[in-house]
N, C-alpha and C positions, 0 to 999 in steps of 0.2 A: 357557783353560777354556771349554767350550761353554756356551751360554746355556741354562739350565734354569729353568723355573718350574713350580709345582705347582698343580693345580686339583683341588678336592675334588668328587666326584660328588654332586650334590644331588638331591633329589626331582624338581626341575624338569627335570633332564637325562634322566630315565628314562621308558621307554615301558611299555606294558601287560605286556611280558615281563620287566619289572624290570631291564632293562639300558639302557645309554646309547643313546638314540635318535640315530641317526647325524647328523642335522642339528645336534645339540647339540655334537658334536665340532667342527663348523665354528665355532661361537661361541667355544669354548675355544681353538681354533687361532687365530682372529683376535685374541683377547685376548693370546695368547702373542706374536704378531707385533707387536702394538701396544706391549706391554711391552718387547720387544727394541729397537724403535725408540727408545723413551724412555730406557731404562736403559743400553743398550750403545752406541747411536749418538748419544744426546743430541739426538734430534729427536722431539718429541711430536706425536702425531696432531692435537692441538688446534692447534699452531703450523702444521703442514703444511696442514691442511684449512681452518682458519678464518683465521688470520693471513695465510698465504701464498697461499691460493686454489689450492693444488695438491692432489694426491691420489696414493694408491698402491693402486689397485684390483687385485684378483686377476684375472688374465686366463687362467690355466690352473691346473688342480688335478688331482692324482691322489691317490687314497686307497686304503689297504689296511686292512681290519679283521681283526685276527689272533686276538683273544680278547675275550670280552665283559667289559665293565666294569660294576660294580654300585654301587648306592647306598652311599655312605661311602668308596668307594675313593679313594685319593690318587694322582692321575695326574701323573706327571712328563712334561712336554713339553720335549724337548731340540731346540733350533733350531740348524741349521748352514747358513750360506750356501754354495751350491754354485757358482753362476755369476753373473757380473755383466756385463751388457751396457751399451750406451749409455744406455738408458732402462729396462732391466729387471733384475730380480734373481730368481734361482731359489733357493728355500729348501727344505731337508729338515727335517721335524719328526718325531721319533720319540716315541711315547707309550708309557710303561711304568708298571707298578705294582709296587713292590717288586722291581724288576729283570726282571719278566715283560713281554715285548713285548705291547702291546695294539693299537696302530694305527700307521700311518706315513703321512705326507703329503708330497707334493712340490707346492709352490705357486710360481707365477711372478707377481710383482707388476710393475707398470709405473708409473713416475713420469710424471704427466700434469698438464696445466693444466685446471682446472675450467672456465675461460672458454670453451674450444673443444673440450675432451675429447680433445686430441691429445697424444701422448707428447712429452716433453722430455728432454734429457740430464740426468743426475743432477747436482745442484749439487756443485761440487768438494769441499766440506767433507763432504757426506754420502757421496759416492763414496769418499773417503779412509777414512771410518769403516767402511764396508762392506768395503773392501779389507783393512783392518787385521784385521777379524773373520775374513776368509777366510785370511789369512796365519797368524794364530794357530791356526786350525783345522788347517792343513796341518802346523804344527809339532808337533802332538800325536801 
């Protein structure tokens, strides 16, 4: 089953045109990725960033805005891992509201050490969890 989480469009997300201001999508996108790490991979950002001194910054991002989203809309963010490299992962996130496509994102994250800012290989346990998500996605 794909990972899906819902974000309600709040007043804080809207611009003067009364639609979601595009940078706010990135905040919801990051919250989706963080929730996926914690709930599906069992690796919290707190443990990764604080305890381990590692990080998963976004190094590439592509966005498409298909339809406007408005105050009160319930947006479903559906995340699917696409590619897993030695230290990177590319994710697809589709955003919809009641089945209508609103936006889509492709994000590439890199596992890196905060101490020197250099990429590292994924820890075996985390790599296995991402691979499992990818295999389940292919089985659908």
